[in-house]
C-alpha positions in Angstrom: 12.3 -7.5 14.4 11.7 -4.8 11.8 8.2 -3.7 11.1 6.6 -4.5 7.7 6.6 -1.3 5.8 3.4 -0.7 3.7 2.7 2.1 1.3 -1.0 2.9 1.0 -2.0 4.6 -2.3 -5.5 5.9 -2.7 -7.5 9.0 -3.8 -9.9 9.6 -1.0 -8.0 11.2 2.0 -10.5 10.1 4.6 -10.5 6.5 3.5 -6.7 6.4 3.1 -6.3 7.8 6.6 -8.6 5.1 8.0 -6.7 2.4 6.2 -3.4 3.7 7.5 -4.8 3.9 11.1 -6.1 0.3 10.8 -2.7 -0.9 9.5 -0.8 0.9 12.2 -2.9 -0.8 15.0 -0.8 -3.9 14.2 2.5 -3.5 16.1 4.3 -5.4 13.4 3.2 -3.1 10.6 3.9 0.5 9.7 2.0 2.4 7.0 2.8 5.5 4.9 0.4 6.9 2.4 0.1 8.9 -0.8 -2.8 10.4 -2.6 -1.2 11.2 -6.0 0.9 9.3 -8.4 3.9 11.7 -8.0 3.7 11.5 -4.2 3.4 7.7 -4.3 6.5 7.4 -6.4 8.6 9.9 -4.4 7.5 8.2 -1.2 8.4 4.8 -2.6 11.8 6.1 -3.6 12.5 7.7 -0.2 12.3 4.5 1.9 12.1 0.7 1.5 8.6 -0.8 1.4 7.7 -4.5 1.7 4.2 -4.1 0.3 2.1 -1.5 -1.7 -1.6 -1.5 -1.1 -3.9 0.2 -3.6 -7.1 1.6 -2.3 -10.2 2.5 -4.3 -10.4 5.3 -6.8 -7.2 4.8 -8.6 -7.9 5.1 -12.3 -6.8 2.2 -14.6 -4.1 4.4 -16.3 -2.7 5.4 -12.9 -2.9 1.8 -11.6 -0.8 0.5 -14.6 1.6 3.5 -14.4 2.2 3.0 -10.6 2.6 -0.8 -10.9 5.2 -0.3 -13.6 7.0 2.4 -11.7 7.2 0.4 -8.5 8.2 -2.8 -10.1 10.9 -1.1 -12.2 12.4 0.3 -8.9 11.9 -3.0 -7.0 11.1 -6.0 -9.0 10.3 -8.0 -5.8 7.7 -5.6 -4.5 4.3 -7.0 -3.7 1.3 -5.0 -4.8 -2.2 -5.7 -3.6 -5.6 -4.2 -4.2 -7.7 -3.4 -1.1 -11.4 -3.6 -1.9 -12.8 -2.3 1.4 -14.9 -4.2 3.8 -13.5 -3.4 7.2 -10.4 -4.1 9.3 -10.8 -7.9 9.2 -10.7 -8.0 5.4 -7.8 -5.6 5.3 -5.7 -7.6 7.8 -6.5 -10.8 5.8 -5.5 -9.2 2.5 -2.2 -8.1 4.0 -1.5 -11.3 5.8 -2.2 -13.3 2.6 0.3 -11.1 0.7 2.9 -11.4 3.4 2.6 -15.2 3.4 3.6 -15.2 -0.3 6.8 -13.3 0.5 
């Protein structure tokens, strides 16, 4: 079975690295990350993703821009907002999004 590919987009490098590490502890998931809008879009274009997870610190204008960019490239992409709160909440947010797929 292929791993679920997740793109994590955030602004704080330490938090993004922590989120990626937590995601990658699940053997069924694989996370990549981006800290800027340009990097997020180029990463999204370079490989298929099942899910995009927005972390904190993304400005409203960037949030809208990225959502539009991702959806225009893959109308079926699922985008979720991670609000923090630890690994249990993160896993729940991802699992809830995957159930909707």
